[in-house]
Residue frames as a rotation matrix with the C-alpha (Angstrom) as fourth column:
MET 1
0.555 0.831 -0.025 0.00
0.832 -0.555 0.004 0.01
-0.011 -0.023 -1.000 0.01
LEU 2
0.457 -0.481 -0.749 2.80
0.103 -0.808 0.581 2.44
-0.884 -0.342 -0.319 0.88
PHE 3
-0.618 -0.706 0.346 4.53
0.414 0.082 0.906 1.65
-0.668 0.704 0.242 -2.43
ILE 4
-0.140 0.661 0.738 1.39
0.975 -0.038 0.219 2.48
0.173 0.750 -0.639 -4.37
ARG 5
0.821 0.396 -0.411 0.86
0.499 -0.849 0.178 5.72
-0.278 -0.351 -0.894 -2.52
HIS 6
0.107 -0.884 -0.454 4.54
0.076 -0.449 0.891 6.64
-0.991 -0.129 0.019 -2.96
ARG 7
-0.603 -0.306 0.736 4.52
0.703 0.231 0.672 5.72
-0.376 0.924 0.076 -6.64
TRP 8
0.332 0.826 0.455 1.38
0.929 -0.369 -0.007 7.80
0.162 0.425 -0.890 -7.25
ALA 9
0.752 -0.075 -0.655 3.01
0.262 -0.878 0.400 10.84
-0.605 -0.472 -0.641 -5.50
ILE 10
-0.330 -0.942 -0.060 6.09
0.218 -0.138 0.966 10.63
-0.918 0.306 0.251 -7.77
ASN 11
-0.658 0.008 0.753 4.18
0.726 0.269 0.632 10.22
-0.197 0.963 -0.183 -11.04
SER 12
0.188 0.779 0.598 1.66
0.818 -0.461 0.344 12.99
0.543 0.425 -0.724 -10.65
GLY 13
-0.833 -0.473 0.287 1.92
0.315 -0.832 -0.457 16.64
0.455 -0.290 0.842 -9.79
LEU 14
-0.708 0.592 -0.386 -0.44
0.182 -0.376 -0.909 18.90
-0.683 -0.713 0.158 -7.99
PRO 15
-0.365 0.610 0.703 -3.72
0.931 0.232 0.282 18.86
0.009 0.758 -0.653 -9.88
ILE 16
-0.302 0.245 -0.921 -4.31
0.166 -0.938 -0.304 22.49
-0.939 -0.245 0.243 -10.90
ASP 17
0.507 0.538 0.673 -6.23
0.777 0.053 -0.628 23.95
-0.373 0.841 -0.391 -13.78
GLY 18
-0.027 -0.525 0.851 -5.09
0.866 -0.437 -0.243 26.57
0.500 0.730 0.466 -16.30
HIS 19
0.583 0.282 0.762 -6.37
0.001 -0.938 0.346 29.55
0.813 -0.201 -0.547 -14.29
GLN 20
0.964 -0.263 -0.026 -4.59
0.052 0.091 0.994 28.33
-0.260 -0.960 0.102 -11.14
ARG 21
0.210 -0.918 0.337 -1.33
0.967 0.246 0.067 27.93
-0.145 0.311 0.939 -13.17
LEU 22
0.103 -0.172 0.980 -1.62
0.542 -0.816 -0.200 31.53
0.834 0.552 0.010 -14.30
GLU 23
0.857 0.249 0.451 -2.26
-0.233 -0.592 0.771 32.74
0.460 -0.766 -0.449 -10.76
LEU 24
0.741 -0.668 -0.058 0.81
0.490 0.480 0.727 30.75
-0.458 -0.568 0.684 -9.64
LEU 25
0.049 -0.734 0.678 2.83
0.965 -0.140 -0.222 32.38
0.258 0.665 0.701 -12.37
ILE 26
0.336 0.112 0.935 1.78
0.112 -0.991 0.079 35.93
0.935 0.078 -0.346 -11.50
THR 27
0.986 0.002 0.166 2.46
-0.164 -0.152 0.975 35.28
0.027 -0.988 -0.150 -7.80
ALA 28
0.474 -0.878 0.062 5.89
0.798 0.459 0.390 33.86
-0.371 -0.135 0.919 -8.51
THR 29
-0.092 -0.572 0.815 6.87
0.796 -0.535 -0.285 36.78
0.599 0.622 0.505 -10.74
GLN 30
0.657 0.321 0.682 5.51
-0.129 -0.844 0.521 39.28
0.743 -0.430 -0.513 -8.19
SER 31
0.947 -0.313 -0.066 7.60
0.154 0.264 0.952 37.61
-0.280 -0.912 0.299 -5.55
LEU 32
0.187 -0.899 0.396 10.67
0.982 0.185 -0.045 37.70
-0.033 0.397 0.917 -7.77
PHE 33
0.115 -0.056 0.992 10.18
0.380 -0.920 -0.097 41.43
0.918 0.388 -0.085 -8.29
ALA 34
0.895 0.256 0.366 9.66
-0.234 -0.429 0.873 42.02
0.380 -0.866 -0.324 -4.52
VAL 35
0.681 -0.729 -0.072 12.84
0.592 0.490 0.640 40.12
-0.431 -0.479 0.765 -3.70
SER 36
-0.023 -0.741 0.671 14.74
0.929 -0.265 -0.260 42.19
0.371 0.617 0.694 -6.28
ILE 37
0.409 0.228 0.883 13.42
-0.060 -0.959 0.276 45.37
0.910 -0.165 -0.379 -4.55
LEU 38
0.902 0.077 0.425 14.28
-0.419 -0.077 0.905 44.04
0.102 -0.994 -0.037 -1.07
ILE 39
0.631 -0.696 -0.342 17.68
0.461 0.691 -0.557 42.63
0.624 0.193 0.757 -1.91
ASP 40
-0.429 -0.813 0.393 19.34
0.085 -0.470 -0.879 45.28
0.899 -0.344 0.271 0.23
ARG 41
-0.457 0.331 -0.826 16.93
0.839 0.468 -0.277 44.48
0.295 -0.819 -0.492 3.14
ARG 42
-0.550 0.390 -0.739 15.05
0.220 -0.785 -0.579 47.77
-0.806 -0.481 0.345 3.00
ILE 43
-0.100 0.579 0.809 12.21
0.995 0.035 0.098 49.16
0.029 0.814 -0.579 0.92
THR 44
-0.936 -0.201 -0.288 11.98
0.196 -0.979 0.047 52.68
-0.292 -0.013 0.956 -0.34
ALA 45
-0.133 0.934 -0.331 8.87
-0.191 -0.352 -0.916 54.62
-0.973 -0.058 0.225 -1.14
LYS 46
-0.184 -0.046 -0.982 9.69
-0.970 -0.152 0.189 54.22
-0.158 0.987 -0.016 -4.81
GLY 47
-0.941 -0.206 -0.268 9.85
-0.249 0.959 0.135 50.42
0.229 0.194 -0.954 -4.41
ALA 48
-0.691 0.719 0.073 6.57
0.330 0.403 -0.854 50.28
-0.643 -0.566 -0.516 -2.49
ILE 49
0.002 0.678 -0.735 4.81
-0.541 -0.618 -0.571 52.52
-0.841 0.399 0.365 -5.04
SER 50
-0.461 -0.241 -0.854 6.08
-0.877 0.274 0.395 50.42
0.139 0.931 -0.338 -7.95
LEU 51
-0.989 0.149 0.025 4.82
0.140 0.963 -0.230 47.26
-0.058 -0.224 -0.973 -6.28
PHE 52
-0.343 0.925 -0.162 1.42
0.283 -0.063 -0.957 48.76
-0.896 -0.374 -0.240 -5.68
ALA 53
-0.083 0.249 -0.965 1.31
-0.765 -0.637 -0.098 50.42
-0.639 0.730 0.243 -9.17
LEU 54
-0.729 -0.238 -0.642 1.89
-0.616 0.638 0.462 47.00
0.300 0.732 -0.612 -10.76
PHE 55
-0.923 0.383 -0.031 -0.35
0.353 0.814 -0.461 44.97
-0.152 -0.436 -0.887 -8.44
GLY 56
-0.455 0.807 -0.377 -3.33
-0.186 -0.500 -0.846 47.36
-0.871 -0.315 0.378 -8.51
PRO 57
-0.126 0.470 -0.873 -4.19
-0.974 -0.224 0.020 47.19
-0.186 0.854 0.487 -12.27
GLN 58
-0.744 -0.157 -0.650 -3.60
-0.348 0.921 0.175 43.44
0.571 0.356 -0.740 -12.35
PHE 59
-0.874 0.473 -0.113 -5.94
0.358 0.466 -0.809 42.90
-0.330 -0.748 -0.576 -9.40
ALA 60
-0.258 0.810 -0.526 -8.59
-0.508 -0.577 -0.639 45.23
-0.822 0.103 0.561 -10.90
ALA 61
-0.386 0.080 -0.919 -8.29
-0.899 0.190 0.395 43.40
0.206 0.979 -0.001 -14.24
SER 62
-0.949 -0.036 -0.313 -8.89
0.005 0.992 -0.129 40.08
0.315 -0.124 -0.941 -12.52
ILE 63
-0.578 0.797 -0.177 -12.17
0.314 0.017 -0.949 41.37
-0.754 -0.604 -0.260 -11.09
LEU 64
0.010 0.647 -0.762 -13.46
-0.388 -0.700 -0.599 43.55
-0.922 0.302 0.244 -13.99
LEU 65
-0.278 -0.183 -0.943 -12.28
-0.952 -0.079 0.296 41.90
-0.128 0.980 -0.152 -17.23
ALA 66
0.795 0.549 -0.258 -13.42
-0.593 0.792 -0.144 38.74
0.125 0.267 0.955 -18.95
PRO 67
0.692 -0.521 0.500 -11.41
-0.046 0.659 0.750 35.59
-0.720 -0.542 0.433 -18.20
ASP 68
0.618 -0.463 0.635 -9.81
0.786 0.377 -0.491 35.50
-0.012 0.802 0.597 -21.67
ILE 69
0.561 -0.417 0.715 -8.56
0.011 -0.860 -0.510 39.07
0.828 0.294 -0.478 -21.42
ASN 70
0.807 -0.227 0.545 -7.50
-0.585 -0.183 0.790 38.47
-0.080 -0.957 -0.280 -17.83
ARG 71
0.724 -0.575 0.381 -5.25
0.510 0.818 0.266 35.61
-0.465 0.002 0.885 -19.01
VAL 72
0.459 -0.540 0.705 -3.52
0.656 -0.329 -0.679 37.96
0.599 0.775 0.203 -21.41
VAL 73
0.637 -0.161 0.754 -3.10
-0.440 -0.879 0.184 40.60
0.633 -0.449 -0.630 -18.65
ILE 74
0.859 -0.345 0.377 -1.57
-0.218 0.419 0.881 38.02
-0.462 -0.840 0.285 -16.33
LEU 75
0.563 -0.683 0.466 0.90
0.812 0.562 -0.157 36.90
-0.155 0.467 0.871 -19.02
VAL 76
0.426 -0.345 0.836 1.86
0.347 -0.792 -0.503 40.46
0.836 0.504 -0.218 -19.87
MET 77
0.722 -0.092 0.686 2.18
-0.583 -0.615 0.531 41.53
0.373 -0.783 -0.497 -16.27
SER 78
0.854 -0.462 0.238 4.26
0.232 0.749 0.620 38.41
-0.465 -0.474 0.747 -15.51
GLY 79
0.362 -0.739 0.568 6.64
0.878 0.066 -0.474 39.42
0.313 0.671 0.673 -18.27
VAL 80
0.483 -0.144 0.864 6.80
-0.121 -0.988 -0.097 42.97
0.867 -0.058 -0.494 -16.93
TYR 81
0.899 -0.154 0.410 7.62
-0.416 -0.007 0.909 41.77
-0.137 -0.988 -0.071 -13.42
VAL 82
0.678 -0.688 0.261 10.40
0.633 0.726 0.269 39.50
-0.375 -0.017 0.927 -14.74
VAL 83
0.318 -0.539 0.780 11.93
0.654 -0.471 -0.592 42.24
0.686 0.699 0.203 -16.94
LEU 84
0.580 -0.054 0.812 11.86
-0.417 -0.877 0.239 44.71
0.700 -0.477 -0.532 -14.04
ALA 85
0.925 -0.265 0.271 13.32
-0.130 0.450 0.884 42.17
-0.356 -0.853 0.382 -11.62
VAL 86
0.485 -0.793 0.368 16.15
0.872 0.468 -0.141 41.29
-0.060 0.390 0.919 -13.94
GLY 87
0.341 -0.319 0.884 16.78
0.331 -0.840 -0.431 44.97
0.880 0.439 -0.181 -14.56
LEU 88
0.786 0.000 0.619 16.96
-0.528 -0.521 0.671 45.70
0.322 -0.854 -0.409 -10.82
VAL 89
0.845 -0.495 0.204 19.26
0.256 0.708 0.658 42.80
-0.470 -0.504 0.725 -10.17
VAL 90
0.321 -0.733 0.600 21.59
0.894 0.026 -0.446 43.88
0.311 0.680 0.664 -12.97
ALA 91
0.390 -0.150 0.908 21.52
-0.016 -0.988 -0.156 47.49
0.921 0.047 -0.388 -11.81
ARG 92
0.579 -0.150 0.802 22.20
-0.803 -0.273 0.529 46.45
0.139 -0.950 -0.278 -8.19
ARG 93
0.655 -0.316 -0.687 24.59
0.034 0.920 -0.391 43.59
0.755 0.233 0.613 -8.94
HIS 94
-0.444 -0.874 0.200 27.07
-0.208 -0.116 -0.971 44.84
0.872 -0.473 -0.130 -6.37
VAL 95
-0.221 0.474 0.852 24.36
-0.975 -0.108 -0.193 44.61
0.001 -0.874 0.486 -3.66
VAL 96
0.796 0.539 -0.275 23.35
-0.558 0.829 0.008 41.13
0.232 0.147 0.962 -4.91
VAL 97
0.189 -0.823 -0.535 26.99
0.060 0.554 -0.830 39.91
0.980 0.125 0.154 -4.80
ARG 98
-0.633 -0.431 0.643 27.38
-0.550 -0.333 -0.766 41.32
0.545 -0.838 -0.026 -1.27
CYS 99
0.183 0.813 0.553 24.11
-0.981 0.188 0.049 39.72
-0.064 -0.551 0.832 -0.11
VAL 100
0.827 0.079 -0.557 25.05
-0.214 0.960 -0.180 36.28
0.520 0.268 0.811 -1.53
ARG 101
-0.167 -0.970 -0.179 28.55
-0.025 0.185 -0.982 36.53
0.986 -0.159 -0.055 -0.10
ASP 102
-0.505 0.037 0.862 27.20
-0.818 -0.338 -0.465 37.53
0.274 -0.940 0.201 3.33
GLY 103
0.498 0.851 0.166 24.68
-0.866 0.477 0.152 34.69
0.050 -0.220 0.974 3.19
ILE 104
0.741 -0.300 -0.601 27.34
0.015 0.902 -0.431 32.07
0.672 0.310 0.673 2.34
VAL 105
-0.172 -0.976 -0.131 30.39
0.265 0.082 -0.961 33.23
0.949 -0.199 0.245 4.28
THR 106
-0.388 -0.013 0.922 29.03
-0.713 -0.629 -0.309 35.05
0.584 -0.777 0.235 7.35
PRO 107
-0.942 0.048 -0.333 28.45
0.237 0.797 -0.555 32.83
0.239 -0.602 -0.762 10.42
PHE 108
-0.146 0.989 -0.021 24.76
0.589 0.104 0.802 32.35
0.795 0.105 -0.597 11.36
THR 109
0.069 0.129 -0.989 25.24
0.980 -0.192 0.044 33.94
-0.184 -0.973 -0.139 14.73
GLU 110
-0.777 -0.392 -0.493 26.29
0.295 -0.918 0.266 37.20
-0.557 0.061 0.828 13.08
LEU 111
-0.818 0.523 0.239 23.39
0.176 -0.167 0.970 37.09
0.547 0.836 0.045 10.57
LYS 112
-0.104 0.831 -0.547 20.86
0.932 0.273 0.239 36.95
0.348 -0.485 -0.803 13.42
ARG 113
-0.603 -0.215 -0.768 21.66
0.619 -0.734 -0.279 40.44
-0.504 -0.644 0.576 14.55
């Protein structure tokens, strides 16, 4: 019985439909963008406003527009989030390198401060 349950778990993924996949995509890209903003462990007013300015229209579109149009909005907004995140990481590459180095080299007791 355990083998059957284990085998089933390996051979099948989480059963989600197309809409849920798109929601997962937009959530992942929003998170990527948020991490690129917070890479230096602080958020500026500009960063907060940009997060809200991008989230607001996408949220409104999910409520107000037809499902077919909403799919396109999610795909376009996901692309925008990725492009902006990559742009921020490239522009702040010195901060990214320092953050990665600190996370790998610095002892955990010092990171807790």
